[in-house]
mmCIF file of the N, C-alpha and C atoms, coordinates in Angstrom:
data_MODEL
# 
_entry.id   MODEL 
# 
loop_
_atom_site.group_PDB 
_atom_site.id 
_atom_site.type_symbol 
_atom_site.label_atom_id 
_atom_site.label_alt_id 
_atom_site.label_comp_id 
_atom_site.label_asym_id 
_atom_site.label_entity_id 
_atom_site.label_seq_id 
_atom_site.pdbx_PDB_ins_code 
_atom_site.Cartn_x 
_atom_site.Cartn_y 
_atom_site.Cartn_z 
_atom_site.occupancy 
_atom_site.B_iso_or_equiv 
_atom_site.pdbx_formal_charge 
_atom_site.auth_seq_id 
_atom_site.auth_comp_id 
_atom_site.auth_asym_id 
_atom_site.auth_atom_id 
_atom_site.pdbx_PDB_model_num 
ATOM 1   N N  . MET A 1 1  ? 10.549  -18.521 2.339   1.00 0.00 ? 1  MET A N  1 
ATOM 2   C CA . MET A 1 1  ? 9.851   -18.339 1.090   1.00 0.00 ? 1  MET A CA 1 
ATOM 3   C C  . MET A 1 1  ? 8.355   -18.480 1.322   1.00 0.00 ? 1  MET A C  1 
ATOM 4   N N  . SER A 1 2  ? 7.619   -17.895 0.433   1.00 0.00 ? 2  SER A N  1 
ATOM 5   C CA . SER A 1 2  ? 6.164   -17.955 0.525   1.00 0.00 ? 2  SER A CA 1 
ATOM 6   C C  . SER A 1 2  ? 5.573   -18.077 -0.871  1.00 0.00 ? 2  SER A C  1 
ATOM 7   N N  . SER A 1 3  ? 4.517   -18.818 -0.972  1.00 0.00 ? 3  SER A N  1 
ATOM 8   C CA . SER A 1 3  ? 3.825   -18.929 -2.254  1.00 0.00 ? 3  SER A CA 1 
ATOM 9   C C  . SER A 1 3  ? 2.595   -18.019 -2.284  1.00 0.00 ? 3  SER A C  1 
ATOM 10  N N  . GLN A 1 4  ? 2.507   -17.110 -1.335  1.00 0.00 ? 4  GLN A N  1 
ATOM 11  C CA . GLN A 1 4  ? 1.369   -16.198 -1.263  1.00 0.00 ? 4  GLN A CA 1 
ATOM 12  C C  . GLN A 1 4  ? 1.346   -15.304 -2.498  1.00 0.00 ? 4  GLN A C  1 
ATOM 13  N N  . ARG A 1 5  ? 0.175   -15.102 -3.044  1.00 0.00 ? 5  ARG A N  1 
ATOM 14  C CA . ARG A 1 5  ? 0.023   -14.237 -4.207  1.00 0.00 ? 5  ARG A CA 1 
ATOM 15  C C  . ARG A 1 5  ? -0.915  -13.091 -3.881  1.00 0.00 ? 5  ARG A C  1 
ATOM 16  N N  . GLY A 1 6  ? -0.772  -12.034 -4.613  1.00 0.00 ? 6  GLY A N  1 
ATOM 17  C CA . GLY A 1 6  ? -1.651  -10.887 -4.439  1.00 0.00 ? 6  GLY A CA 1 
ATOM 18  C C  . GLY A 1 6  ? -1.739  -10.118 -5.740  1.00 0.00 ? 6  GLY A C  1 
ATOM 19  N N  . ARG A 1 7  ? -2.620  -9.170  -5.798  1.00 0.00 ? 7  ARG A N  1 
ATOM 20  C CA . ARG A 1 7  ? -2.776  -8.311  -6.969  1.00 0.00 ? 7  ARG A CA 1 
ATOM 21  C C  . ARG A 1 7  ? -2.502  -6.878  -6.545  1.00 0.00 ? 7  ARG A C  1 
ATOM 22  N N  . VAL A 1 8  ? -1.870  -6.144  -7.438  1.00 0.00 ? 8  VAL A N  1 
ATOM 23  C CA . VAL A 1 8  ? -1.547  -4.749  -7.179  1.00 0.00 ? 8  VAL A CA 1 
ATOM 24  C C  . VAL A 1 8  ? -2.176  -3.915  -8.283  1.00 0.00 ? 8  VAL A C  1 
ATOM 25  N N  . PHE A 1 9  ? -2.847  -2.852  -7.898  1.00 0.00 ? 9  PHE A N  1 
ATOM 26  C CA . PHE A 1 9  ? -3.459  -1.939  -8.853  1.00 0.00 ? 9  PHE A CA 1 
ATOM 27  C C  . PHE A 1 9  ? -2.919  -0.540  -8.605  1.00 0.00 ? 9  PHE A C  1 
ATOM 28  N N  . LEU A 1 10 ? -2.629  0.183   -9.657  1.00 0.00 ? 10 LEU A N  1 
ATOM 29  C CA . LEU A 1 10 ? -2.174  1.563   -9.536  1.00 0.00 ? 10 LEU A CA 1 
ATOM 30  C C  . LEU A 1 10 ? -3.396  2.467   -9.706  1.00 0.00 ? 10 LEU A C  1 
ATOM 31  N N  . ALA A 1 11 ? -3.803  3.105   -8.633  1.00 0.00 ? 11 ALA A N  1 
ATOM 32  C CA . ALA A 1 11 ? -4.946  4.011   -8.658  1.00 0.00 ? 11 ALA A CA 1 
ATOM 33  C C  . ALA A 1 11 ? -4.427  5.440   -8.623  1.00 0.00 ? 11 ALA A C  1 
ATOM 34  N N  . THR A 1 12 ? -4.993  6.290   -9.445  1.00 0.00 ? 12 THR A N  1 
ATOM 35  C CA . THR A 1 12 ? -4.559  7.691   -9.509  1.00 0.00 ? 12 THR A CA 1 
ATOM 36  C C  . THR A 1 12 ? -5.765  8.610   -9.323  1.00 0.00 ? 12 THR A C  1 
ATOM 37  N N  . GLU A 1 13 ? -5.480  9.832   -8.959  1.00 0.00 ? 13 GLU A N  1 
ATOM 38  C CA . GLU A 1 13 ? -6.500  10.872  -8.803  1.00 0.00 ? 13 GLU A CA 1 
ATOM 39  C C  . GLU A 1 13 ? -7.624  10.438  -7.861  1.00 0.00 ? 13 GLU A C  1 
ATOM 40  N N  . LEU A 1 14 ? -7.245  9.859   -6.735  1.00 0.00 ? 14 LEU A N  1 
ATOM 41  C CA . LEU A 1 14 ? -8.218  9.401   -5.744  1.00 0.00 ? 14 LEU A CA 1 
ATOM 42  C C  . LEU A 1 14 ? -8.621  10.539  -4.822  1.00 0.00 ? 14 LEU A C  1 
ATOM 43  N N  . THR A 1 15 ? -9.843  10.476  -4.350  1.00 0.00 ? 15 THR A N  1 
ATOM 44  C CA . THR A 1 15 ? -10.306 11.381  -3.311  1.00 0.00 ? 15 THR A CA 1 
ATOM 45  C C  . THR A 1 15 ? -10.952 10.534  -2.215  1.00 0.00 ? 15 THR A C  1 
ATOM 46  N N  . GLU A 1 16 ? -10.848 11.007  -0.999  1.00 0.00 ? 16 GLU A N  1 
ATOM 47  C CA . GLU A 1 16 ? -11.395 10.258  0.123   1.00 0.00 ? 16 GLU A CA 1 
ATOM 48  C C  . GLU A 1 16 ? -12.905 10.478  0.217   1.00 0.00 ? 16 GLU A C  1 
ATOM 49  N N  . GLY A 1 17 ? -13.618 9.417   0.427   1.00 0.00 ? 17 GLY A N  1 
ATOM 50  C CA . GLY A 1 17 ? -15.066 9.489   0.578   1.00 0.00 ? 17 GLY A CA 1 
ATOM 51  C C  . GLY A 1 17 ? -15.489 8.795   1.853   1.00 0.00 ? 17 GLY A C  1 
ATOM 52  N N  . GLN A 1 18 ? -16.779 8.713   2.062   1.00 0.00 ? 18 GLN A N  1 
ATOM 53  C CA . GLN A 1 18 ? -17.310 8.034   3.236   1.00 0.00 ? 18 GLN A CA 1 
ATOM 54  C C  . GLN A 1 18 ? -17.145 6.523   3.079   1.00 0.00 ? 18 GLN A C  1 
ATOM 55  N N  . PRO A 1 19 ? -16.599 5.845   4.077   1.00 0.00 ? 19 PRO A N  1 
ATOM 56  C CA . PRO A 1 19 ? -16.442 4.393   3.981   1.00 0.00 ? 19 PRO A CA 1 
ATOM 57  C C  . PRO A 1 19 ? -17.793 3.689   4.036   1.00 0.00 ? 19 PRO A C  1 
ATOM 58  N N  . GLU A 1 20 ? -17.884 2.588   3.331   1.00 0.00 ? 20 GLU A N  1 
ATOM 59  C CA . GLU A 1 20 ? -19.080 1.736   3.364   1.00 0.00 ? 20 GLU A CA 1 
ATOM 60  C C  . GLU A 1 20 ? -18.628 0.353   3.818   1.00 0.00 ? 20 GLU A C  1 
ATOM 61  N N  . ARG A 1 21 ? -18.276 0.261   5.092   1.00 0.00 ? 21 ARG A N  1 
ATOM 62  C CA . ARG A 1 21 ? -17.699 -0.963  5.628   1.00 0.00 ? 21 ARG A CA 1 
ATOM 63  C C  . ARG A 1 21 ? -18.764 -1.946  6.072   1.00 0.00 ? 21 ARG A C  1 
ATOM 64  N N  . GLU A 1 22 ? -18.406 -3.209  5.946   1.00 0.00 ? 22 GLU A N  1 
ATOM 65  C CA . GLU A 1 22 ? -19.251 -4.266  6.491   1.00 0.00 ? 22 GLU A CA 1 
ATOM 66  C C  . GLU A 1 22 ? -19.063 -4.301  8.007   1.00 0.00 ? 22 GLU A C  1 
ATOM 67  N N  . HIS A 1 23 ? -19.950 -4.993  8.690   1.00 0.00 ? 23 HIS A N  1 
ATOM 68  C CA . HIS A 1 23 ? -19.911 -5.042  10.150  1.00 0.00 ? 23 HIS A CA 1 
ATOM 69  C C  . HIS A 1 23 ? -18.542 -5.496  10.672  1.00 0.00 ? 23 HIS A C  1 
ATOM 70  N N  . THR A 1 24 ? -17.943 -6.488  10.016  1.00 0.00 ? 24 THR A N  1 
ATOM 71  C CA . THR A 1 24 ? -16.662 -7.024  10.487  1.00 0.00 ? 24 THR A CA 1 
ATOM 72  C C  . THR A 1 24 ? -15.498 -6.084  10.196  1.00 0.00 ? 24 THR A C  1 
ATOM 73  N N  . GLU A 1 25 ? -15.723 -5.027  9.440   1.00 0.00 ? 25 GLU A N  1 
ATOM 74  C CA . GLU A 1 25 ? -14.661 -4.088  9.077   1.00 0.00 ? 25 GLU A CA 1 
ATOM 75  C C  . GLU A 1 25 ? -14.731 -2.775  9.859   1.00 0.00 ? 25 GLU A C  1 
ATOM 76  N N  . GLN A 1 26 ? -15.601 -2.691  10.833  1.00 0.00 ? 26 GLN A N  1 
ATOM 77  C CA . GLN A 1 26 ? -15.849 -1.435  11.540  1.00 0.00 ? 26 GLN A CA 1 
ATOM 78  C C  . GLN A 1 26 ? -14.616 -0.893  12.270  1.00 0.00 ? 26 GLN A C  1 
ATOM 79  N N  . ASP A 1 27 ? -13.681 -1.759  12.636  1.00 0.00 ? 27 ASP A N  1 
ATOM 80  C CA . ASP A 1 27 ? -12.500 -1.291  13.371  1.00 0.00 ? 27 ASP A CA 1 
ATOM 81  C C  . ASP A 1 27 ? -11.348 -0.890  12.447  1.00 0.00 ? 27 ASP A C  1 
ATOM 82  N N  . MET A 1 28 ? -11.551 -0.939  11.147  1.00 0.00 ? 28 MET A N  1 
ATOM 83  C CA . MET A 1 28 ? -10.495 -0.569  10.197  1.00 0.00 ? 28 MET A CA 1 
ATOM 84  C C  . MET A 1 28 ? -10.236 0.935   10.248  1.00 0.00 ? 28 MET A C  1 
ATOM 85  N N  . ARG A 1 29 ? -8.973  1.304   10.054  1.00 0.00 ? 29 ARG A N  1 
ATOM 86  C CA . ARG A 1 29 ? -8.584  2.704   9.995   1.00 0.00 ? 29 ARG A CA 1 
ATOM 87  C C  . ARG A 1 29 ? -7.915  2.966   8.660   1.00 0.00 ? 29 ARG A C  1 
ATOM 88  N N  . THR A 1 30 ? -8.038  4.165   8.152   1.00 0.00 ? 30 THR A N  1 
ATOM 89  C CA . THR A 1 30 ? -7.360  4.549   6.916   1.00 0.00 ? 30 THR A CA 1 
ATOM 90  C C  . THR A 1 30 ? -6.495  5.773   7.185   1.00 0.00 ? 30 THR A C  1 
ATOM 91  N N  . ALA A 1 31 ? -5.453  5.922   6.395   1.00 0.00 ? 31 ALA A N  1 
ATOM 92  C CA . ALA A 1 31 ? -4.582  7.094   6.505   1.00 0.00 ? 31 ALA A CA 1 
ATOM 93  C C  . ALA A 1 31 ? -3.869  7.287   5.177   1.00 0.00 ? 31 ALA A C  1 
ATOM 94  N N  . TRP A 1 32 ? -3.565  8.516   4.861   1.00 0.00 ? 32 TRP A N  1 
ATOM 95  C CA . TRP A 1 32 ? -2.832  8.855   3.646   1.00 0.00 ? 32 TRP A CA 1 
ATOM 96  C C  . TRP A 1 32 ? -1.378  9.122   4.030   1.00 0.00 ? 32 TRP A C  1 
ATOM 97  N N  . PHE A 1 33 ? -0.441  8.596   3.228   1.00 0.00 ? 33 PHE A N  1 
ATOM 98  C CA . PHE A 1 33 ? 0.987   8.797   3.471   1.00 0.00 ? 33 PHE A CA 1 
ATOM 99  C C  . PHE A 1 33 ? 1.665   9.209   2.180   1.00 0.00 ? 33 PHE A C  1 
ATOM 100 N N  . SER A 1 34 ? 2.643   10.075  2.290   1.00 0.00 ? 34 SER A N  1 
ATOM 101 C CA . SER A 1 34 ? 3.456   10.433  1.122   1.00 0.00 ? 34 SER A CA 1 
ATOM 102 C C  . SER A 1 34 ? 4.413   9.282   0.829   1.00 0.00 ? 34 SER A C  1 
ATOM 103 N N  . ARG A 1 35 ? 4.969   9.289   -0.350  1.00 0.00 ? 35 ARG A N  1 
ATOM 104 C CA . ARG A 1 35 ? 5.934   8.248   -0.710  1.00 0.00 ? 35 ARG A CA 1 
ATOM 105 C C  . ARG A 1 35 ? 7.116   8.253   0.248   1.00 0.00 ? 35 ARG A C  1 
ATOM 106 N N  . SER A 1 36 ? 7.630   9.433   0.584   1.00 0.00 ? 36 SER A N  1 
ATOM 107 C CA . SER A 1 36 ? 8.791   9.488   1.481   1.00 0.00 ? 36 SER A CA 1 
ATOM 108 C C  . SER A 1 36 ? 8.439   8.935   2.860   1.00 0.00 ? 36 SER A C  1 
ATOM 109 N N  . GLN A 1 37 ? 7.203   9.165   3.314   1.00 0.00 ? 37 GLN A N  1 
ATOM 110 C CA . GLN A 1 37 ? 6.777   8.597   4.596   1.00 0.00 ? 37 GLN A CA 1 
ATOM 111 C C  . GLN A 1 37 ? 6.739   7.073   4.524   1.00 0.00 ? 37 GLN A C  1 
ATOM 112 N N  . VAL A 1 38 ? 6.236   6.531   3.424   1.00 0.00 ? 38 VAL A N  1 
ATOM 113 C CA . VAL A 1 38 ? 6.160   5.074   3.267   1.00 0.00 ? 38 VAL A CA 1 
ATOM 114 C C  . VAL A 1 38 ? 7.559   4.474   3.265   1.00 0.00 ? 38 VAL A C  1 
ATOM 115 N N  . VAL A 1 39 ? 8.473   5.091   2.536   1.00 0.00 ? 39 VAL A N  1 
ATOM 116 C CA . VAL A 1 39 ? 9.854   4.586   2.497   1.00 0.00 ? 39 VAL A CA 1 
ATOM 117 C C  . VAL A 1 39 ? 10.455  4.592   3.900   1.00 0.00 ? 39 VAL A C  1 
ATOM 118 N N  . LYS A 1 40 ? 10.256  5.677   4.644   1.00 0.00 ? 40 LYS A N  1 
ATOM 119 C CA . LYS A 1 40 ? 10.773  5.744   6.017   1.00 0.00 ? 40 LYS A CA 1 
ATOM 120 C C  . LYS A 1 40 ? 10.133  4.680   6.900   1.00 0.00 ? 40 LYS A C  1 
ATOM 121 N N  . MET A 1 41 ? 8.845   4.442   6.715   1.00 0.00 ? 41 MET A N  1 
ATOM 122 C CA . MET A 1 41 ? 8.154   3.427   7.515   1.00 0.00 ? 41 MET A CA 1 
ATOM 123 C C  . MET A 1 41 ? 8.699   2.028   7.222   1.00 0.00 ? 41 MET A C  1 
ATOM 124 N N  . ILE A 1 42 ? 9.063   1.769   5.972   1.00 0.00 ? 42 ILE A N  1 
ATOM 125 C CA . ILE A 1 42 ? 9.682   0.487   5.624   1.00 0.00 ? 42 ILE A CA 1 
ATOM 126 C C  . ILE A 1 42 ? 11.057  0.398   6.261   1.00 0.00 ? 42 ILE A C  1 
ATOM 127 N N  . GLU A 1 43 ? 11.839  1.465   6.129   1.00 0.00 ? 43 GLU A N  1 
ATOM 128 C CA . GLU A 1 43 ? 13.189  1.480   6.710   1.00 0.00 ? 43 GLU A CA 1 
ATOM 129 C C  . GLU A 1 43 ? 13.160  1.310   8.223   1.00 0.00 ? 43 GLU A C  1 
ATOM 130 N N  . ASN A 1 44 ? 12.159  1.878   8.880   1.00 0.00 ? 44 ASN A N  1 
ATOM 131 C CA . ASN A 1 44 ? 12.053  1.810   10.343  1.00 0.00 ? 44 ASN A CA 1 
ATOM 132 C C  . ASN A 1 44 ? 11.367  0.549   10.846  1.00 0.00 ? 44 ASN A C  1 
ATOM 133 N N  . GLY A 1 45 ? 10.944  -0.309  9.933   1.00 0.00 ? 45 GLY A N  1 
ATOM 134 C CA . GLY A 1 45 ? 10.296  -1.544  10.337  1.00 0.00 ? 45 GLY A CA 1 
ATOM 135 C C  . GLY A 1 45 ? 8.836   -1.394  10.730  1.00 0.00 ? 45 GLY A C  1 
ATOM 136 N N  . GLU A 1 46 ? 8.231   -0.252  10.387  1.00 0.00 ? 46 GLU A N  1 
ATOM 137 C CA . GLU A 1 46 ? 6.814   -0.058  10.687  1.00 0.00 ? 46 GLU A CA 1 
ATOM 138 C C  . GLU A 1 46 ? 5.932   -0.781  9.673   1.00 0.00 ? 46 GLU A C  1 
ATOM 139 N N  . ILE A 1 47 ? 6.379   -0.825  8.433   1.00 0.00 ? 47 ILE A N  1 
ATOM 140 C CA . ILE A 1 47 ? 5.713   -1.606  7.391   1.00 0.00 ? 47 ILE A CA 1 
ATOM 141 C C  . ILE A 1 47 ? 6.612   -2.800  7.124   1.00 0.00 ? 47 ILE A C  1 
ATOM 142 N N  . THR A 1 48 ? 6.085   -3.994  7.383   1.00 0.00 ? 48 THR A N  1 
ATOM 143 C CA . THR A 1 48 ? 6.917   -5.192  7.238   1.00 0.00 ? 48 THR A CA 1 
ATOM 144 C C  . THR A 1 48 ? 6.303   -6.256  6.338   1.00 0.00 ? 48 THR A C  1 
ATOM 145 N N  . ASP A 1 49 ? 5.043   -6.064  5.939   1.00 0.00 ? 49 ASP A N  1 
ATOM 146 C CA . ASP A 1 49 ? 4.438   -7.134  5.144   1.00 0.00 ? 49 ASP A CA 1 
ATOM 147 C C  . ASP A 1 49 ? 4.987   -7.109  3.718   1.00 0.00 ? 49 ASP A C  1 
ATOM 148 N N  . ALA A 1 50 ? 5.288   -8.288  3.227   1.00 0.00 ? 50 ALA A N  1 
ATOM 149 C CA . ALA A 1 50 ? 5.970   -8.436  1.948   1.00 0.00 ? 50 ALA A CA 1 
ATOM 150 C C  . ALA A 1 50 ? 5.163   -7.885  0.785   1.00 0.00 ? 50 ALA A C  1 
ATOM 151 N N  . GLN A 1 51 ? 3.849   -8.027  0.817   1.00 0.00 ? 51 GLN A N  1 
ATOM 152 C CA . GLN A 1 51 ? 3.052   -7.559  -0.314  1.00 0.00 ? 51 GLN A CA 1 
ATOM 153 C C  . GLN A 1 51 ? 3.087   -6.040  -0.449  1.00 0.00 ? 51 GLN A C  1 
ATOM 154 N N  . SER A 1 52 ? 3.065   -5.328  0.642   1.00 0.00 ? 52 SER A N  1 
ATOM 155 C CA . SER A 1 52 ? 3.141   -3.865  0.573   1.00 0.00 ? 52 SER A CA 1 
ATOM 156 C C  . SER A 1 52 ? 4.502   -3.412  0.067   1.00 0.00 ? 52 SER A C  1 
ATOM 157 N N  . ILE A 1 53 ? 5.557   -4.044  0.554   1.00 0.00 ? 53 ILE A N  1 
ATOM 158 C CA . ILE A 1 53 ? 6.908   -3.683  0.124   1.00 0.00 ? 53 ILE A CA 1 
ATOM 159 C C  . ILE A 1 53 ? 7.104   -4.042  -1.350  1.00 0.00 ? 53 ILE A C  1 
ATOM 160 N N  . ALA A 1 54 ? 6.595   -5.196  -1.764  1.00 0.00 ? 54 ALA A N  1 
ATOM 161 C CA . ALA A 1 54 ? 6.693   -5.599  -3.169  1.00 0.00 ? 54 ALA A CA 1 
ATOM 162 C C  . ALA A 1 54 ? 5.911   -4.640  -4.059  1.00 0.00 ? 54 ALA A C  1 
ATOM 163 N N  . ALA A 1 55 ? 4.747   -4.164  -3.595  1.00 0.00 ? 55 ALA A N  1 
ATOM 164 C CA . ALA A 1 55 ? 3.950   -3.229  -4.389  1.00 0.00 ? 55 ALA A CA 1 
ATOM 165 C C  . ALA A 1 55 ? 4.726   -1.942  -4.640  1.00 0.00 ? 55 ALA A C  1 
ATOM 166 N N  . LEU A 1 56 ? 5.414   -1.439  -3.627  1.00 0.00 ? 56 LEU A N  1 
ATOM 167 C CA . LEU A 1 56 ? 6.238   -0.241  -3.820  1.00 0.00 ? 56 LEU A CA 1 
ATOM 168 C C  . LEU A 1 56 ? 7.358   -0.535  -4.801  1.00 0.00 ? 56 LEU A C  1 
ATOM 169 N N  . GLY A 1 57 ? 7.975   -1.699  -4.681  1.00 0.00 ? 57 GLY A N  1 
ATOM 170 C CA . GLY A 1 57 ? 9.033   -2.081  -5.619  1.00 0.00 ? 57 GLY A CA 1 
ATOM 171 C C  . GLY A 1 57 ? 8.529   -2.140  -7.056  1.00 0.00 ? 57 GLY A C  1 
ATOM 172 N N  . LEU A 1 58 ? 7.341   -2.676  -7.265  1.00 0.00 ? 58 LEU A N  1 
ATOM 173 C CA . LEU A 1 58 ? 6.759   -2.729  -8.609  1.00 0.00 ? 58 LEU A CA 1 
ATOM 174 C C  . LEU A 1 58 ? 6.492   -1.328  -9.152  1.00 0.00 ? 58 LEU A C  1 
ATOM 175 N N  . LEU A 1 59 ? 6.027   -0.423  -8.289  1.00 0.00 ? 59 LEU A N  1 
ATOM 176 C CA . LEU A 1 59 ? 5.807   0.956   -8.713  1.00 0.00 ? 59 LEU A CA 1 
ATOM 177 C C  . LEU A 1 59 ? 7.118   1.601   -9.147  1.00 0.00 ? 59 LEU A C  1 
ATOM 178 N N  . LEU A 1 60 ? 8.162   1.406   -8.369  1.00 0.00 ? 60 LEU A N  1 
ATOM 179 C CA . LEU A 1 60 ? 9.464   1.989   -8.703  1.00 0.00 ? 60 LEU A CA 1 
ATOM 180 C C  . LEU A 1 60 ? 10.000  1.426   -10.018 1.00 0.00 ? 60 LEU A C  1 
ATOM 181 N N  . LEU A 1 61 ? 9.840   0.126   -10.236 1.00 0.00 ? 61 LEU A N  1 
ATOM 182 C CA . LEU A 1 61 ? 10.268  -0.475  -11.500 1.00 0.00 ? 61 LEU A CA 1 
ATOM 183 C C  . LEU A 1 61 ? 9.482   0.097   -12.676 1.00 0.00 ? 61 LEU A C  1 
ATOM 184 N N  . ARG A 1 62 ? 8.190   0.286   -12.508 1.00 0.00 ? 62 ARG A N  1 
ATOM 185 C CA . ARG A 1 62 ? 7.346   0.834   -13.571 1.00 0.00 ? 62 ARG A CA 1 
ATOM 186 C C  . ARG A 1 62 ? 7.802   2.255   -13.913 1.00 0.00 ? 62 ARG A C  1 
ATOM 187 N N  . GLU A 1 63 ? 8.093   3.038   -12.892 1.00 0.00 ? 63 GLU A N  1 
ATOM 188 C CA . GLU A 1 63 ? 8.520   4.421   -13.117 1.00 0.00 ? 63 GLU A CA 1 
ATOM 189 C C  . GLU A 1 63 ? 9.878   4.499   -13.805 1.00 0.00 ? 63 GLU A C  1 
ATOM 190 N N  . GLN A 1 64 ? 10.742  3.542   -13.559 1.00 0.00 ? 64 GLN A N  1 
ATOM 191 C CA . GLN A 1 64 ? 12.054  3.508   -14.235 1.00 0.00 ? 64 GLN A CA 1 
ATOM 192 C C  . GLN A 1 64 ? 11.895  3.305   -15.736 1.00 0.00 ? 64 GLN A C  1 
ATOM 193 N N  . ARG A 1 65 ? 10.880  2.545   -16.138 1.00 0.00 ? 65 ARG A N  1 
ATOM 194 C CA . ARG A 1 65 ? 10.649  2.259   -17.549 1.00 0.00 ? 65 ARG A CA 1 
ATOM 195 C C  . ARG A 1 65 ? 10.054  3.442   -18.292 1.00 0.00 ? 65 ARG A C  1 
ATOM 196 N N  . GLU A 1 66 ? 9.411   4.349   -17.589 1.00 0.00 ? 66 GLU A N  1 
ATOM 197 C CA . GLU A 1 66 ? 8.746   5.481   -18.241 1.00 0.00 ? 66 GLU A CA 1 
ATOM 198 C C  . GLU A 1 66 ? 9.702   6.572   -18.614 1.00 0.00 ? 66 GLU A C  1 
# 
């Protein structure tokens, strides 16, 4: 169990722009993935952090209510 907390935001209609990273963030990489790719990455153990998996679960629950 973990008491770690996080916040999840649903962003829509995003476009990629130039990053404005701080010096300590220079090695960060970004990539766009489809939903099916994310699900496969979770199934294959490529995405394992609980907050990312929980965020997808929250999105799916929200969509069920709509």
